[in-house]
N, CA and C of each residue as an Amber inpcrd file, in Angstrom:
protein
   240
   1.8940000  -2.7420000  24.9260000   2.5040000  -3.2200000  23.6950000
   2.1540000  -4.6940000  23.5290000   1.7140000  -5.0350000  22.3490000
   1.3660000  -6.4180000  22.0210000   2.5460000  -7.0770000  21.3100000
   2.7140000  -8.3720000  21.5060000   3.7810000  -9.1010000  20.8090000
   3.2090000 -10.3390000  20.1470000   3.9440000 -10.8390000  19.1890000
   3.5660000 -12.0520000  18.4730000   4.8600000 -12.7770000  18.1170000
   4.7480000 -14.0710000  17.8240000   5.9080000 -14.8840000  17.4820000
   5.8070000 -15.2830000  16.0110000   6.9150000 -15.2050000  15.3030000
   6.9510000 -15.5830000  13.8860000   7.0250000 -17.1030000  13.7840000
   6.1800000 -17.6910000  12.9180000   6.1840000 -19.1400000  12.7240000
   7.2940000 -19.5290000  11.7540000   7.4900000 -20.8180000  11.5710000
   8.5110000 -21.2940000  10.6270000   8.1970000 -20.8760000   9.1960000
   6.9230000 -20.5580000   8.9140000   6.5200000 -20.1010000   7.5830000
   6.5990000 -18.5820000   7.4500000   7.0860000 -17.9060000   8.4880000
   7.1990000 -16.4500000   8.4430000   5.8980000 -15.7310000   8.7470000
   4.9400000 -16.4340000   9.3330000   3.6420000 -15.8280000   9.6270000
   3.6030000 -15.3100000  11.0570000   2.7510000 -14.2830000  11.2650000
   2.5210000 -13.7750000  12.6120000   1.0200000 -13.6650000  12.8350000
   0.6120000 -13.6060000  14.0900000  -0.7860000 -13.3870000  14.4350000
  -0.9080000 -11.9550000  14.9180000  -1.8440000 -11.2050000  14.3310000
  -2.1150000  -9.8490000  14.7910000  -3.0870000  -9.9750000  15.9590000
  -2.7350000  -9.4880000  17.1310000  -3.6130000  -9.6230000  18.3000000
  -5.0210000  -9.0940000  18.0270000  -6.0230000  -9.7470000  18.5770000
  -7.4310000  -9.4240000  18.2920000  -7.7750000  -7.9820000  18.6480000
  -7.2110000  -7.4500000  19.7150000  -7.4730000  -6.0660000  20.1090000
  -7.0740000  -5.0990000  18.9870000  -5.9410000  -5.3660000  18.3680000
  -5.4550000  -4.5230000  17.2720000  -6.2870000  -4.7520000  16.0200000
  -6.6430000  -6.0090000  15.7230000  -7.4870000  -6.3100000  14.5480000
  -8.8100000  -5.5650000  14.6420000  -9.4170000  -5.5780000  15.8300000
 -10.7090000  -4.8900000  16.0040000 -10.5540000  -3.3860000  15.8420000
  -9.5160000  -2.8150000  16.4420000  -9.3090000  -1.3570000  16.3980000
  -9.1320000  -0.8600000  14.9680000  -8.4480000  -1.6580000  14.1360000
  -8.1530000  -1.2270000  12.7690000  -9.0030000  -1.9330000  11.7200000
 -10.0600000  -2.5960000  12.1590000 -11.0280000  -3.2550000  11.2700000
 -10.3580000  -4.2370000  10.3260000  -9.4160000  -5.0170000  10.8510000
  -8.7310000  -6.0260000  10.0510000  -9.5230000  -7.3180000  10.1500000
  -9.9930000  -7.7820000   8.9940000 -10.7790000  -9.0140000   8.9410000
 -10.1000000  -9.9780000   7.9850000 -10.6080000 -11.1920000   7.9270000
 -10.0680000 -12.1730000   6.9800000 -10.1090000 -11.5800000   5.5780000
  -9.0010000 -11.6610000   4.8700000  -8.9240000 -11.1410000   3.5200000
  -8.4300000  -9.7020000   3.4300000  -8.2980000  -9.0080000   4.5680000
  -7.7880000  -7.6340000   4.5480000  -6.3310000  -7.6530000   4.1010000
  -5.9950000  -6.7950000   3.1530000  -4.6080000  -6.7050000   2.7060000
  -3.8380000  -5.8430000   3.6970000  -2.5850000  -6.2000000   3.8980000
  -1.7030000  -5.4640000   4.7960000  -0.5240000  -4.9650000   3.9710000
  -0.2340000  -3.6870000   4.1060000   0.8930000  -3.0690000   3.3990000
   2.0730000  -2.9960000   4.3670000   3.2550000  -3.4250000   3.9160000
   4.4690000  -3.3910000   4.7250000   5.3400000  -2.2460000   4.2520000
   5.7730000  -1.4010000   5.1960000   6.6840000  -0.3080000   4.8550000
   7.8730000  -0.3660000   5.7990000   9.0390000  -0.0420000   5.2650000
  10.2300000   0.0600000   6.0990000  10.4630000   1.5300000   6.4060000
  10.6250000   1.8380000   7.6760000  10.9290000   3.1990000   8.1070000
  12.1470000   3.1110000   9.0140000  13.2940000   3.3960000   8.4370000
  14.5330000   3.2450000   9.2080000  14.7370000   1.7810000   9.5310000
  14.8640000   1.4660000  10.7960000  15.0330000   0.0670000  11.1930000
  13.7330000  -0.5330000  11.7250000  12.5900000   0.0380000  11.3200000
  11.2750000  -0.4390000  11.7530000  10.4860000  -0.9710000  10.5630000
   9.6040000  -1.9080000  10.8420000   8.6540000  -2.4070000   9.8460000
   7.2780000  -1.9170000  10.2840000   6.5970000  -1.1930000   9.4130000
   5.2740000  -0.6560000   9.7210000   4.2490000  -1.4270000   8.9010000
   3.2170000  -1.9420000   9.5710000   2.1350000  -2.6620000   8.9050000
   0.9280000  -1.7360000   8.8260000   0.3740000  -1.5540000   7.6250000
  -0.8120000  -0.7260000   7.4580000  -1.9010000  -1.5430000   6.7890000
  -3.0660000  -1.6650000   7.4200000  -4.1610000  -2.3790000   6.7690000
  -4.7140000  -1.5420000   5.6250000  -4.9900000  -2.1950000   4.5090000
  -5.5700000  -1.5060000   3.3550000  -7.0820000  -1.7000000   3.4580000
  -7.6980000  -0.8600000   4.2870000  -9.1440000  -0.8910000   4.5180000
  -9.7750000   0.3020000   3.8080000 -11.1060000   0.3330000   3.7040000
 -11.7440000   1.5040000   3.0940000 -11.3390000   2.8150000   3.7760000
 -11.1940000   2.8130000   5.1100000 -10.7660000   4.0240000   5.8190000
  -9.3670000   4.4420000   5.3830000  -8.4600000   3.4710000   5.2250000
  -7.0980000   3.7670000   4.7870000  -7.1060000   4.3630000   3.3870000
  -7.8780000   3.7610000   2.4830000  -7.9520000   4.2450000   1.1020000
  -8.5220000   5.6630000   1.0820000  -9.5780000   5.9220000   1.8840000
 -10.1520000   7.2700000   1.9520000  -9.1250000   8.2780000   2.4680000
  -8.2800000   7.8520000   3.3990000  -7.2830000   8.7680000   3.9620000
  -6.2560000   9.2040000   2.9210000  -6.0930000   8.4320000   1.8500000
  -5.1390000   8.7790000   0.7970000  -5.7090000   9.7690000  -0.2120000
  -7.0190000   9.9420000  -0.1870000  -7.6720000  10.7980000  -1.1710000
  -7.0780000  12.2040000  -1.1210000  -6.6180000  12.6850000  -2.2550000
  -6.0630000  14.0240000  -2.3480000  -4.5980000  14.1300000  -1.9530000
  -3.9850000  13.0240000  -1.5310000  -2.6060000  13.1030000  -1.0490000
  -1.6050000  13.3960000  -2.1580000  -1.9630000  13.1340000  -3.4100000
  -1.0520000  13.4030000  -4.5290000  -1.4040000  14.6860000  -5.2660000
  -2.3900000  15.4040000  -4.7690000  -2.8540000  16.6290000  -5.4140000
  -1.7080000  17.6340000  -5.5150000  -1.5440000  18.1690000  -6.7090000
  -0.5450000  19.2010000  -6.9160000   0.8740000  18.6890000  -7.0780000
   1.0540000  17.3710000  -7.1500000   2.4100000  16.8330000  -7.2700000
   2.8040000  16.5930000  -8.7190000   1.8620000  16.7780000  -9.6650000
   2.1880000  16.5790000 -11.0710000   2.1710000  15.1220000 -11.4970000
   1.6030000  14.2450000 -10.6720000   1.5880000  12.8160000 -10.9870000
   0.7960000  12.5470000 -12.2590000  -0.3550000  13.1830000 -12.4040000
  -1.1970000  12.9490000 -13.5860000  -0.4750000  13.3870000 -14.8610000
   0.1620000  14.5480000 -14.8090000   0.8780000  15.0380000 -15.9840000
   2.0220000  14.0880000 -16.3630000   2.7370000  13.6000000 -15.3680000
   3.8400000  12.6600000 -15.6020000   3.3120000  11.3700000 -16.2210000
   2.2040000  10.8520000 -15.6830000   1.6060000   9.6290000 -16.2110000
   1.1670000   9.8210000 -17.6600000   0.5130000  10.9390000 -17.9540000
   0.0500000  11.1990000 -19.3170000   1.2380000  11.3190000 -20.2770000
   2.3120000  11.9510000 -19.8420000   3.5110000  12.0830000 -20.6880000
   4.1190000  10.7100000 -20.9730000   4.1850000   9.8500000 -19.9510000
   4.7230000   8.4960000 -20.1430000   3.8600000   7.7010000 -21.1100000
   2.5620000   7.8240000 -21.0040000   1.6660000   7.1190000 -21.9270000
   1.8570000   7.6140000 -23.3550000   2.0280000   8.9330000 -23.5170000
   2.2430000   9.4970000 -24.8400000   3.5270000   8.9380000 -25.4520000
   4.5930000   8.8660000 -24.6410000   5.8600000   8.3210000 -25.1240000
   5.7130000   6.8480000 -25.5100000   4.9560000   6.0880000 -24.6970000
   4.7260000   4.6740000 -25.0080000   4.0130000   4.5150000 -26.3450000
   2.9970000   5.3610000 -26.6000000   2.2620000   5.2970000 -27.8760000
   3.1870000   5.6280000 -29.0490000   4.0410000   6.6300000 -28.8500000
   4.9800000   7.0040000 -29.9140000   5.9410000   5.8480000 -30.2150000
   6.4600000   5.2060000 -29.1720000   7.3600000   4.0690000 -29.3680000
   6.6380000   2.9300000 -30.0790000   5.3950000   2.6980000 -29.7160000
   4.5950000   1.6490000 -30.3410000   4.4290000   1.9370000 -31.8280000
   4.1030000   3.1840000 -32.1540000   3.9120000   3.5640000 -33.5630000
   5.2010000   3.4550000 -34.3450000   6.3270000   3.7780000 -33.7350000
   7.6240000   3.6950000 -34.4070000   7.9950000   2.2420000 -34.6990000
   7.6140000   1.3310000 -33.8360000   8.0020000  -0.0770000 -34.0020000
   7.1420000  -0.8170000 -35.0190000   6.0780000  -0.1830000 -35.5050000
   5.1830000  -0.8280000 -36.4770000   5.6890000  -0.7370000 -37.8690000
């Protein structure tokens, strides 16, 4: 287990072994998620983005988005 200390600015250093394993480089975005009483850090790398491909398939997200856009257009037209 690796540890790091939080600075007065709230910053931490990700140990080099972990940075190399997860291809974290300067400029890599890190996503923070809370899971119960834990904080999970996920690097937003090309591998991470590829792993999400298809994860929303069949959930109706596209239909919901299209319906919301349609409602927005209707509201816009009504306000003119």
